[in-house]
VORO-349138 format. One record per residue (C-alpha): x, y, z; residue number from 0; residue in three letters. Coordinates in steps of 0.5 Angstrom, whole numbers, always signed. Example, Ala and Ser with C-alpha at 12.3 -4.5 7.8 and 13.67 -1.06 7.14 Angstrom:
{u=+25, v=-9, w=+16, num=0, residu=ALA}
{u=+27, v=-2, w=+14, num=1, residu=SER}
END
This chain:
{u=+8, v=-45, w=+14, num=0, residu=MET}
{u=+6, v=-42, w=+21, num=1, residu=THR}
{u=+7, v=-36, w=+18, num=2, residu=LEU}
{u=+3, v=-37, w=+12, num=3, residu=LYS}
{u=-3, v=-39, w=+17, num=4, residu=LYS}
{u=-2, v=-32, w=+21, num=5, residu=ILE}
{u=-2, v=-29, w=+15, num=6, residu=ALA}
{u=-9, v=-33, w=+12, num=7, residu=ALA}
{u=-12, v=-30, w=+19, num=8, residu=LEU}
{u=-10, v=-24, w=+19, num=9, residu=LEU}
{u=-13, v=-22, w=+12, num=10, residu=ALA}
{u=-18, v=-25, w=+14, num=11, residu=ILE}
{u=-19, v=-20, w=+20, num=12, residu=ALA}
{u=-18, v=-15, w=+15, num=13, residu=GLY}
{u=-10, v=-13, w=+16, num=14, residu=ILE}
{u=-10, v=-14, w=+8, num=15, residu=THR}
{u=-16, v=-9, w=+7, num=16, residu=THR}
{u=-15, v=-6, w=+0, num=17, residu=PRO}
{u=-14, v=+2, w=+1, num=18, residu=ALA}
{u=-12, v=+7, w=-5, num=19, residu=LEU}
{u=-5, v=+10, w=-2, num=20, residu=ALA}
{u=-2, v=+16, w=-2, num=21, residu=THR}
{u=+5, v=+15, w=-3, num=22, residu=ASN}
{u=+4, v=+12, w=-10, num=23, residu=GLY}
{u=+1, v=+5, w=-7, num=24, residu=MET}
{u=+5, v=+5, w=+0, num=25, residu=ASN}
{u=+2, v=+9, w=+6, num=26, residu=MET}
{u=+4, v=+15, w=+7, num=27, residu=GLU}
{u=+6, v=+14, w=+14, num=28, residu=GLY}
{u=+5, v=+7, w=+19, num=29, residu=TYR}
{u=+3, v=+8, w=+26, num=30, residu=GLY}
{u=+0, v=+14, w=+29, num=31, residu=PRO}
{u=+6, v=+17, w=+32, num=32, residu=VAL}
{u=+10, v=+18, w=+26, num=33, residu=ALA}
{u=+4, v=+19, w=+21, num=34, residu=THR}
{u=+3, v=+25, w=+24, num=35, residu=GLY}
{u=+9, v=+28, w=+24, num=36, residu=MET}
{u=+9, v=+27, w=+16, num=37, residu=GLY}
{u=+11, v=+19, w=+16, num=38, residu=GLY}
{u=+19, v=+21, w=+19, num=39, residu=ALA}
{u=+21, v=+15, w=+23, num=40, residu=SER}
{u=+28, v=+14, w=+21, num=41, residu=MET}
{u=+32, v=+17, w=+28, num=42, residu=ALA}
{u=+27, v=+18, w=+34, num=43, residu=TYR}
{u=+23, v=+12, w=+38, num=44, residu=ASP}
{u=+16, v=+11, w=+34, num=45, residu=ASN}
{u=+14, v=+4, w=+37, num=46, residu=GLY}
{u=+13, v=-2, w=+34, num=47, residu=THR}
{u=+12, v=+1, w=+27, num=48, residu=ALA}
{u=+20, v=+1, w=+28, num=49, residu=ALA}
{u=+19, v=-6, w=+24, num=50, residu=VAL}
{u=+16, v=-3, w=+18, num=51, residu=ILE}
{u=+20, v=+3, w=+18, num=52, residu=ASN}
{u=+27, v=+3, w=+21, num=53, residu=ASN}
{u=+27, v=-2, w=+26, num=54, residu=PRO}
{u=+33, v=+0, w=+30, num=55, residu=ALA}
{u=+29, v=+5, w=+32, num=56, residu=THR}
{u=+27, v=-1, w=+37, num=57, residu=LEU}
{u=+34, v=+1, w=+40, num=58, residu=GLY}
{u=+31, v=+7, w=+43, num=59, residu=PHE}
{u=+27, v=+2, w=+48, num=60, residu=MET}
{u=+30, v=+2, w=+55, num=61, residu=ALA}
{u=+32, v=-5, w=+56, num=62, residu=SER}
{u=+28, v=-10, w=+60, num=63, residu=GLY}
{u=+23, v=-7, w=+58, num=64, residu=THR}
{u=+17, v=-10, w=+53, num=65, residu=SER}
{u=+11, v=-5, w=+49, num=66, residu=ARG}
{u=+5, v=-8, w=+46, num=67, residu=LEU}
{u=+1, v=-4, w=+40, num=68, residu=ASP}
{u=-5, v=-5, w=+38, num=69, residu=ILE}
{u=-8, v=+0, w=+32, num=70, residu=ALA}
{u=-14, v=+1, w=+28, num=71, residu=VAL}
{u=-14, v=+6, w=+21, num=72, residu=GLY}
{u=-18, v=+8, w=+16, num=73, residu=GLY}
{u=-17, v=+11, w=+10, num=74, residu=LEU}
{u=-23, v=+15, w=+6, num=75, residu=HIS}
{u=-21, v=+16, w=-2, num=76, residu=PRO}
{u=-25, v=+21, w=-6, num=77, residu=ASN}
{u=-25, v=+18, w=-13, num=78, residu=VAL}
{u=-28, v=+21, w=-19, num=79, residu=LYS}
{u=-27, v=+19, w=-27, num=80, residu=ALA}
{u=-30, v=+23, w=-32, num=81, residu=LYS}
{u=-31, v=+24, w=-39, num=82, residu=MET}
{u=-32, v=+29, w=-44, num=83, residu=ALA}
{u=-41, v=+28, w=-46, num=84, residu=GLY}
{u=-41, v=+23, w=-40, num=85, residu=MET}
{u=-44, v=+23, w=-33, num=86, residu=PRO}
{u=-39, v=+23, w=-28, num=87, residu=GLU}
{u=-37, v=+17, w=-25, num=88, residu=ALA}
{u=-36, v=+17, w=-18, num=89, residu=LYS}
{u=-32, v=+11, w=-14, num=90, residu=SER}
{u=-35, v=+7, w=-8, num=91, residu=GLY}
{u=-30, v=+5, w=-6, num=92, residu=GLY}
{u=-29, v=+11, w=+0, num=93, residu=ASP}
{u=-28, v=+7, w=+6, num=94, residu=ALA}
{u=-22, v=+2, w=+8, num=95, residu=TYR}
{u=-21, v=+0, w=+15, num=96, residu=TYR}
{u=-14, v=-4, w=+17, num=97, residu=MET}
{u=-12, v=-7, w=+24, num=98, residu=PRO}
{u=-4, v=-7, w=+25, num=99, residu=ALA}
{u=+0, v=-10, w=+32, num=100, residu=ILE}
{u=+6, v=-10, w=+34, num=101, residu=GLY}
{u=+10, v=-13, w=+40, num=102, residu=TRP}
{u=+17, v=-11, w=+41, num=103, residu=ALA}
{u=+22, v=-12, w=+48, num=104, residu=ALA}
{u=+29, v=-10, w=+50, num=105, residu=LYS}
{u=+34, v=-15, w=+53, num=106, residu=THR}
{u=+41, v=-12, w=+54, num=107, residu=GLY}
{u=+43, v=-10, w=+48, num=108, residu=LYS}
{u=+39, v=-13, w=+44, num=109, residu=LEU}
{u=+32, v=-11, w=+42, num=110, residu=SER}
{u=+27, v=-17, w=+37, num=111, residu=TYR}
{u=+20, v=-17, w=+37, num=112, residu=GLY}
{u=+14, v=-19, w=+31, num=113, residu=VAL}
{u=+10, v=-14, w=+27, num=114, residu=GLY}
{u=+3, v=-15, w=+23, num=115, residu=LEU}
{u=+3, v=-9, w=+18, num=116, residu=PHE}
{u=-1, v=-7, w=+12, num=117, residu=SER}
{u=+3, v=-5, w=+7, num=118, residu=GLN}
{u=-2, v=-1, w=+2, num=119, residu=GLY}
{u=-5, v=-2, w=-4, num=120, residu=GLY}
{u=-10, v=+1, w=-9, num=121, residu=MET}
{u=-18, v=+1, w=-10, num=122, residu=GLY}
{u=-23, v=+4, w=-14, num=123, residu=THR}
{u=-30, v=+2, w=-15, num=124, residu=GLU}
{u=-34, v=+4, w=-22, num=125, residu=TYR}
{u=-42, v=+2, w=-21, num=126, residu=SER}
{u=-45, v=-2, w=-27, num=127, residu=ALA}
{u=-49, v=+5, w=-30, num=128, residu=SER}
{u=-43, v=+9, w=-31, num=129, residu=SER}
{u=-39, v=+10, w=-37, num=130, residu=PHE}
{u=-33, v=+6, w=-34, num=131, residu=MET}
{u=-37, v=+0, w=-36, num=132, residu=ALA}
{u=-38, v=+2, w=-43, num=133, residu=LEU}
{u=-45, v=-2, w=-43, num=134, residu=GLY}
{u=-43, v=-8, w=-40, num=135, residu=SER}
{u=-49, v=-8, w=-35, num=136, residu=GLY}
{u=-43, v=-10, w=-30, num=137, residu=LYS}
{u=-39, v=-6, w=-24, num=138, residu=GLU}
{u=-33, v=-4, w=-25, num=139, residu=VAL}
{u=-27, v=-5, w=-20, num=140, residu=ARG}
{u=-20, v=-6, w=-18, num=141, residu=SER}
{u=-18, v=-8, w=-10, num=142, residu=GLU}
{u=-10, v=-10, w=-8, num=143, residu=LEU}
{u=-8, v=-12, w=-2, num=144, residu=GLY}
{u=-1, v=-13, w=+1, num=145, residu=VAL}
{u=+0, v=-14, w=+8, num=146, residu=GLY}
{u=+7, v=-17, w=+12, num=147, residu=ARG}
{u=+8, v=-21, w=+18, num=148, residu=VAL}
{u=+15, v=-18, w=+20, num=149, residu=ILE}
{u=+20, v=-20, w=+25, num=150, residu=ALA}
{u=+26, v=-15, w=+27, num=151, residu=PRO}
{u=+32, v=-16, w=+30, num=152, residu=LEU}
{u=+36, v=-10, w=+33, num=153, residu=ALA}
{u=+42, v=-9, w=+37, num=154, residu=TYR}
{u=+47, v=-3, w=+40, num=155, residu=GLU}
{u=+53, v=-3, w=+38, num=156, residu=VAL}
{u=+56, v=+2, w=+43, num=157, residu=THR}
{u=+51, v=+7, w=+47, num=158, residu=PRO}
{u=+50, v=+11, w=+41, num=159, residu=ASP}
{u=+49, v=+7, w=+34, num=160, residu=LEU}
{u=+44, v=+1, w=+34, num=161, residu=THR}
{u=+44, v=-2, w=+28, num=162, residu=ILE}
{u=+37, v=-7, w=+26, num=163, residu=GLY}
{u=+34, v=-11, w=+21, num=164, residu=GLY}
{u=+28, v=-15, w=+20, num=165, residu=SER}
{u=+26, v=-21, w=+16, num=166, residu=LEU}
{u=+18, v=-20, w=+12, num=167, residu=ASP}
{u=+13, v=-25, w=+10, num=168, residu=PHE}
{u=+9, v=-21, w=+4, num=169, residu=VAL}
{u=+3, v=-23, w=+2, num=170, residu=TRP}
{u=-2, v=-20, w=-3, num=171, residu=ALA}
{u=-9, v=-21, w=-6, num=172, residu=THR}
{u=-13, v=-18, w=-12, num=173, residu=LEU}
{u=-19, v=-17, w=-15, num=174, residu=ASP}
{u=-21, v=-14, w=-21, num=175, residu=LEU}
{u=-27, v=-13, w=-26, num=176, residu=LYS}
{u=-24, v=-9, w=-32, num=177, residu=MET}
{u=-29, v=-6, w=-38, num=178, residu=ALA}
{u=-25, v=-5, w=-45, num=179, residu=ALA}
{u=-27, v=-5, w=-52, num=180, residu=THR}
{u=-25, v=-11, w=-57, num=181, residu=GLY}
{u=-20, v=-7, w=-60, num=182, residu=ALA}
{u=-17, v=-4, w=-53, num=183, residu=GLN}
{u=-17, v=-11, w=-50, num=184, residu=LEU}
{u=-13, v=-14, w=-56, num=185, residu=GLY}
{u=-8, v=-8, w=-56, num=186, residu=GLY}
{u=-7, v=-11, w=-49, num=187, residu=MET}
{u=-5, v=-19, w=-53, num=188, residu=VAL}
{u=+2, v=-20, w=-53, num=189, residu=THR}
{u=+2, v=-28, w=-54, num=190, residu=GLY}
{u=-2, v=-35, w=-53, num=191, residu=GLY}
{u=-5, v=-40, w=-56, num=192, residu=ASN}
{u=-11, v=-45, w=-57, num=193, residu=GLY}
{u=-18, v=-44, w=-58, num=194, residu=ALA}
{u=-19, v=-38, w=-53, num=195, residu=ILE}
{u=-13, v=-35, w=-56, num=196, residu=TYR}
{u=-15, v=-36, w=-63, num=197, residu=GLY}
{u=-23, v=-34, w=-61, num=198, residu=ALA}
{u=-20, v=-27, w=-58, num=199, residu=ALA}
{u=-18, v=-25, w=-65, num=200, residu=GLY}
{u=-25, v=-24, w=-67, num=201, residu=ALA}
{u=-27, v=-19, w=-61, num=202, residu=LEU}
{u=-24, v=-14, w=-64, num=203, residu=GLY}
{u=-30, v=-10, w=-67, num=204, residu=ALA}
{u=-34, v=-11, w=-59, num=205, residu=ALA}
{u=-37, v=-5, w=-56, num=206, residu=PRO}
{u=-34, v=-9, w=-49, num=207, residu=TRP}
{u=-30, v=-14, w=-47, num=208, residu=ALA}
{u=-28, v=-15, w=-40, num=209, residu=ARG}
{u=-24, v=-19, w=-35, num=210, residu=ILE}
{u=-27, v=-21, w=-28, num=211, residu=ASP}
{u=-24, v=-24, w=-22, num=212, residu=PHE}
{u=-27, v=-22, w=-15, num=213, residu=SER}
{u=-28, v=-27, w=-9, num=214, residu=ASP}
{u=-34, v=-22, w=-6, num=215, residu=GLY}
{u=-30, v=-20, w=+0, num=216, residu=SER}
{u=-28, v=-14, w=+3, num=217, residu=ASP}
{u=-22, v=-18, w=+7, num=218, residu=PHE}
{u=-18, v=-22, w=+1, num=219, residu=SER}
{u=-18, v=-22, w=-6, num=220, residu=GLY}
{u=-19, v=-28, w=-11, num=221, residu=ALA}
{u=-12, v=-27, w=-14, num=222, residu=ALA}
{u=-7, v=-29, w=-8, num=223, residu=THR}
{u=+1, v=-29, w=-8, num=224, residu=GLY}
{u=+6, v=-29, w=-3, num=225, residu=SER}
{u=+14, v=-28, w=-2, num=226, residu=GLY}
{u=+19, v=-25, w=+2, num=227, residu=PHE}
{u=+23, v=-19, w=+3, num=228, residu=ALA}
{u=+28, v=-16, w=+8, num=229, residu=GLY}
{u=+30, v=-9, w=+12, num=230, residu=LYS}
{u=+36, v=-7, w=+15, num=231, residu=VAL}
{u=+38, v=+1, w=+19, num=232, residu=GLY}
{u=+42, v=+4, w=+24, num=233, residu=PHE}
{u=+41, v=+10, w=+28, num=234, residu=THR}
{u=+46, v=+14, w=+31, num=235, residu=TYR}
{u=+46, v=+19, w=+37, num=236, residu=ARG}
{u=+50, v=+26, w=+34, num=237, residu=VAL}
{u=+49, v=+29, w=+41, num=238, residu=THR}
{u=+44, v=+29, w=+46, num=239, residu=LYS}
{u=+40, v=+33, w=+41, num=240, residu=GLN}
{u=+40, v=+30, w=+35, num=241, residu=VAL}
{u=+40, v=+23, w=+32, num=242, residu=SER}
{u=+40, v=+20, w=+25, num=243, residu=ILE}
{u=+38, v=+14, w=+22, num=244, residu=GLY}
{u=+37, v=+11, w=+15, num=245, residu=ALA}
{u=+34, v=+4, w=+13, num=246, residu=VAL}
{u=+34, v=+0, w=+6, num=247, residu=TYR}
{u=+28, v=-5, w=+5, num=248, residu=GLN}
{u=+29, v=-10, w=-1, num=249, residu=SER}
{u=+25, v=-10, w=-7, num=250, residu=LYS}
{u=+20, v=-17, w=-5, num=251, residu=THR}
{u=+21, v=-24, w=-8, num=252, residu=SER}
{u=+14, v=-26, w=-10, num=253, residu=MET}
{u=+10, v=-32, w=-12, num=254, residu=SER}
{u=+5, v=-29, w=-18, num=255, residu=ASP}
{u=-1, v=-28, w=-15, num=256, residu=LEU}
{u=-6, v=-34, w=-18, num=257, residu=GLU}
{u=-14, v=-35, w=-18, num=258, residu=THR}
{u=-17, v=-42, w=-18, num=259, residu=GLY}
{u=-18, v=-45, w=-24, num=260, residu=SER}
{u=-25, v=-43, w=-25, num=261, residu=SER}
{u=-24, v=-37, w=-21, num=262, residu=GLY}
{u=-24, v=-32, w=-27, num=263, residu=ALA}
{u=-28, v=-30, w=-33, num=264, residu=ALA}
{u=-28, v=-27, w=-40, num=265, residu=MET}
{u=-33, v=-24, w=-43, num=266, residu=THR}
{u=-35, v=-20, w=-48, num=267, residu=ALA}
{u=-41, v=-17, w=-52, num=268, residu=ALA}
{u=-45, v=-22, w=-56, num=269, residu=GLY}
{u=-45, v=-27, w=-52, num=270, residu=GLY}
{u=-38, v=-30, w=-52, num=271, residu=PHE}
{u=-36, v=-32, w=-45, num=272, residu=ALA}
{u=-31, v=-37, w=-42, num=273, residu=ASP}
{u=-28, v=-39, w=-35, num=274, residu=SER}
{u=-21, v=-40, w=-33, num=275, residu=GLY}
{u=-15, v=-38, w=-29, num=276, residu=LYS}
{u=-11, v=-31, w=-28, num=277, residu=ILE}
{u=-5, v=-32, w=-26, num=278, residu=LYS}
{u=-1, v=-24, w=-24, num=279, residu=VAL}
{u=+6, v=-24, w=-27, num=280, residu=ARG}
{u=+12, v=-22, w=-23, num=281, residu=ASP}
{u=+8, v=-17, w=-18, num=282, residu=PHE}
{u=+12, v=-14, w=-13, num=283, residu=GLU}
{u=+13, v=-9, w=-8, num=284, residu=TRP}
{u=+19, v=-3, w=-10, num=285, residu=PRO}
{u=+26, v=-3, w=-6, num=286, residu=GLU}
{u=+26, v=+4, w=-1, num=287, residu=THR}
{u=+31, v=+7, w=+2, num=288, residu=TYR}
{u=+30, v=+13, w=+7, num=289, residu=ALA}
{u=+34, v=+17, w=+12, num=290, residu=ILE}
{u=+32, v=+22, w=+16, num=291, residu=GLY}
{u=+35, v=+26, w=+23, num=292, residu=VAL}
{u=+31, v=+28, w=+29, num=293, residu=SER}
{u=+32, v=+34, w=+34, num=294, residu=PHE}
{u=+30, v=+35, w=+40, num=295, residu=GLN}
{u=+30, v=+43, w=+39, num=296, residu=ALA}
{u=+27, v=+44, w=+47, num=297, residu=THR}
{u=+25, v=+39, w=+53, num=298, residu=PRO}
{u=+18, v=+41, w=+50, num=299, residu=GLN}
{u=+20, v=+41, w=+42, num=300, residu=LEU}
{u=+22, v=+36, w=+38, num=301, residu=GLN}
{u=+23, v=+36, w=+30, num=302, residu=LEU}
{u=+24, v=+31, w=+25, num=303, residu=VAL}
{u=+25, v=+30, w=+18, num=304, residu=MET}
{u=+26, v=+24, w=+13, num=305, residu=ASP}
{u=+28, v=+24, w=+5, num=306, residu=VAL}
{u=+25, v=+17, w=+2, num=307, residu=LYS}
{u=+27, v=+14, w=-5, num=308, residu=HIS}
{u=+21, v=+9, w=-8, num=309, residu=ILE}
{u=+23, v=+5, w=-14, num=310, residu=GLY}
{u=+16, v=+4, w=-18, num=311, residu=TRP}
{u=+20, v=+4, w=-24, num=312, residu=ALA}
{u=+23, v=-2, w=-24, num=313, residu=ASP}
{u=+16, v=-6, w=-21, num=314, residu=VAL}
{u=+10, v=-2, w=-25, num=315, residu=MET}
{u=+13, v=-2, w=-32, num=316, residu=LYS}
{u=+7, v=-7, w=-34, num=317, residu=SER}
{u=+2, v=-10, w=-31, num=318, residu=PHE}
{u=+2, v=-17, w=-34, num=319, residu=ARG}
{u=-4, v=-23, w=-33, num=320, residu=MET}
{u=-4, v=-30, w=-37, num=321, residu=THR}
{u=-11, v=-32, w=-38, num=322, residu=TYR}
{u=-12, v=-40, w=-38, num=323, residu=VAL}
{u=-18, v=-42, w=-41, num=324, residu=SER}
{u=-22, v=-48, w=-37, num=325, residu=ALA}
{u=-27, v=-48, w=-42, num=326, residu=GLY}
{u=-25, v=-48, w=-50, num=327, residu=MET}
{u=-17, v=-49, w=-47, num=328, residu=GLY}
{u=-11, v=-46, w=-49, num=329, residu=GLY}
{u=-9, v=-39, w=-46, num=330, residu=SER}
{u=-8, v=-31, w=-47, num=331, residu=ILE}
{u=-2, v=-27, w=-44, num=332, residu=ASP}
{u=-3, v=-19, w=-43, num=333, residu=PHE}
{u=+0, v=-13, w=-42, num=334, residu=ALA}
{u=-2, v=-6, w=-39, num=335, residu=LEU}
{u=+3, v=-2, w=-40, num=336, residu=PRO}
{u=+4, v=+2, w=-33, num=337, residu=GLN}
{u=+11, v=+6, w=-33, num=338, residu=ASN}
{u=+11, v=+9, w=-27, num=339, residu=TRP}
{u=+16, v=+14, w=-25, num=340, residu=LYS}
{u=+20, v=+13, w=-18, num=341, residu=ASP}
{u=+18, v=+17, w=-12, num=342, residu=GLN}
{u=+23, v=+22, w=-8, num=343, residu=THR}
{u=+18, v=+24, w=-1, num=344, residu=VAL}
{u=+19, v=+29, w=+3, num=345, residu=LEU}
{u=+17, v=+28, w=+10, num=346, residu=GLN}
{u=+17, v=+34, w=+16, num=347, residu=LEU}
{u=+15, v=+34, w=+22, num=348, residu=GLY}
{u=+14, v=+37, w=+29, num=349, residu=ALA}
{u=+12, v=+34, w=+36, num=350, residu=THR}
{u=+10, v=+39, w=+42, num=351, residu=TYR}
{u=+9, v=+37, w=+50, num=352, residu=MET}
{u=+5, v=+41, w=+52, num=353, residu=VAL}
{u=+4, v=+37, w=+59, num=354, residu=THR}
{u=+8, v=+31, w=+61, num=355, residu=ASP}
{u=+2, v=+28, w=+58, num=356, residu=GLN}
{u=+0, v=+31, w=+53, num=357, residu=LEU}
{u=+3, v=+31, w=+46, num=358, residu=ALA}
{u=+0, v=+35, w=+39, num=359, residu=LEU}
{u=+4, v=+33, w=+32, num=360, residu=ARG}
{u=+4, v=+37, w=+25, num=361, residu=ALA}
{u=+7, v=+35, w=+19, num=362, residu=GLY}
{u=+8, v=+35, w=+12, num=363, residu=TYR}
{u=+9, v=+29, w=+7, num=364, residu=ASN}
{u=+10, v=+31, w=-1, num=365, residu=GLY}
{u=+12, v=+29, w=-6, num=366, residu=SER}
{u=+11, v=+28, w=-14, num=367, residu=LYS}
{u=+4, v=+24, w=-19, num=368, residu=ASN}
{u=+9, v=+17, w=-21, num=369, residu=PRO}
{u=+4, v=+16, w=-27, num=370, residu=ILE}
{u=+5, v=+19, w=-33, num=371, residu=PRO}
{u=-1, v=+22, w=-37, num=372, residu=ASP}
{u=-1, v=+18, w=-42, num=373, residu=SER}
{u=-1, v=+11, w=-38, num=374, residu=PHE}
{u=-6, v=+14, w=-32, num=375, residu=LEU}
{u=-12, v=+8, w=-31, num=376, residu=ASN}
{u=-19, v=+10, w=-28, num=377, residu=ALA}
{u=-18, v=+3, w=-24, num=378, residu=LEU}
{u=-10, v=+6, w=-21, num=379, residu=PHE}
{u=-11, v=+13, w=-20, num=380, residu=PRO}
{u=-6, v=+13, w=-14, num=381, residu=ALA}
{u=-4, v=+21, w=-16, num=382, residu=ILE}
{u=-4, v=+24, w=-10, num=383, residu=VAL}
{u=+1, v=+29, w=-8, num=384, residu=LYS}
{u=+1, v=+33, w=-2, num=385, residu=ASP}
{u=+0, v=+31, w=+5, num=386, residu=HIS}
{u=-2, v=+35, w=+11, num=387, residu=TYR}
{u=-2, v=+31, w=+18, num=388, residu=THR}
{u=-4, v=+32, w=+25, num=389, residu=PHE}
{u=-3, v=+28, w=+31, num=390, residu=GLY}
{u=-4, v=+27, w=+38, num=391, residu=VAL}
{u=-1, v=+23, w=+44, num=392, residu=GLY}
{u=-4, v=+22, w=+51, num=393, residu=TYR}
{u=-1, v=+18, w=+57, num=394, residu=ALA}
{u=-6, v=+16, w=+61, num=395, residu=LEU}
{u=-1, v=+13, w=+66, num=396, residu=ASN}
{u=+6, v=+11, w=+67, num=397, residu=LYS}
{u=+5, v=+6, w=+62, num=398, residu=MET}
{u=+0, v=+6, w=+57, num=399, residu=ALA}
{u=-2, v=+11, w=+53, num=400, residu=ASP}
{u=-6, v=+12, w=+46, num=401, residu=VAL}
{u=-4, v=+16, w=+39, num=402, residu=ASN}
{u=-9, v=+18, w=+34, num=403, residu=ALA}
{u=-6, v=+22, w=+27, num=404, residu=ALA}
{u=-10, v=+26, w=+21, num=405, residu=TYR}
{u=-7, v=+27, w=+15, num=406, residu=VAL}
{u=-12, v=+31, w=+9, num=407, residu=TYR}
{u=-9, v=+31, w=+2, num=408, residu=ALA}
{u=-11, v=+36, w=-3, num=409, residu=PRO}
{u=-15, v=+34, w=-10, num=410, residu=LYS}
{u=-11, v=+32, w=-15, num=411, residu=VAL}
{u=-14, v=+32, w=-22, num=412, residu=THR}
{u=-10, v=+28, w=-28, num=413, residu=GLN}
{u=-12, v=+27, w=-35, num=414, residu=THR}
{u=-10, v=+21, w=-39, num=415, residu=ASN}
{u=-8, v=+24, w=-46, num=416, residu=SER}
{u=-9, v=+19, w=-50, num=417, residu=THR}
{u=-16, v=+17, w=-48, num=418, residu=THR}
{u=-19, v=+23, w=-45, num=419, residu=GLY}
{u=-20, v=+20, w=-39, num=420, residu=VAL}
{u=-20, v=+24, w=-33, num=421, residu=SER}
{u=-19, v=+23, w=-24, num=422, residu=ASN}
{u=-20, v=+27, w=-19, num=423, residu=GLU}
{u=-17, v=+24, w=-13, num=424, residu=HIS}
{u=-17, v=+27, w=-6, num=425, residu=SER}
{u=-16, v=+23, w=+1, num=426, residu=GLN}
{u=-17, v=+24, w=+9, num=427, residu=THR}
{u=-14, v=+18, w=+13, num=428, residu=ASN}
{u=-14, v=+16, w=+20, num=429, residu=TRP}
{u=-11, v=+12, w=+25, num=430, residu=GLN}
{u=-12, v=+10, w=+33, num=431, residu=LEU}
{u=-7, v=+6, w=+37, num=432, residu=MET}
{u=-7, v=+3, w=+45, num=433, residu=TYR}
{u=+0, v=+2, w=+48, num=434, residu=SER}
{u=+1, v=-2, w=+54, num=435, residu=GLN}
{u=+8, v=-2, w=+57, num=436, residu=ARG}
{u=+11, v=-8, w=+61, num=437, residu=PHE}
END
């Protein structure tokens, strides 16, 4: 219950602010030190972002010390939807802000702490007058946010080998305002019962039909769920200059995302309207594993590389919902096929110490788009491929420093081969962090 209360408070504070993330739904990097170097984070000290990256890197801390990191990030996607013969629809979801905080300490050979991070998500907002609304006169939007409260533990087995792991409390919030033709909505139906199921069959000729659930807040969603996941990793100093590291992050085990009993609505052209409850079934965050290396080429120059695999195919086969009517009675099951592919992400980076106080960073993060053309949905266009990252760190004194990162993701264009709707998506992101050591 304590973790759930913390999670609720953080959701109010914006820790799960929905964002259109960039390795599928994952962020391209966690913490400005790693993000400035392409997101690579497996084999060197990158602060308390270790709790979401590789907990074993907490072992690089000096024994008898602790640190507090306070950070904020901004994501600024530029998303457009286009269809032949229609005015371009530009997403109004172009600024999302996410705080994060972490504390860690090392006593003897044992490192421990706690961290609170936004994992990622998706979000778009199209106006009521855009072609995406299909004449319904209401906006079309999606906002998915996923956050974690993470408790890590790392143990220095030998001076060179550290193993670590974490228990993660995970929660998700979702808003969805979706318009489709009656025929399209009918094509998503996989089953049901009662009066609402019978009434839905008459909507096939409707020019538009909608499923809507939203709490109107930028910091939470109408449908919520929670659960757990875990990580295990290691780091090993091969030489004084070379370290390697790896991590395995499990697939989450979460409850279904549910609204209140009247937190959702089904409407259609011609006056059809009903209120009820939405249950998003079997939503999970994928298993991930990564391996990386850090090379201290000179006293001033550090080079890093990670390879990460994200198992989207297992968790993004289909977006499944059940609508339970509070008005007519009965329920309808829907399934929106996704069929995402797994992603392999290459993360490269470098840090150059200009002086003892000033560090400059640069990197690259690249992967293939996980969404097949025929399953692209303009509400969820997580299609960005390449990221060029830059960072800077400055030591205010021996115990405090600030770090910042900036990311540019060039435009990617993709067209749904079935509907003819295309998306353009580019993005700029930033992170800023203050660190205090004790």
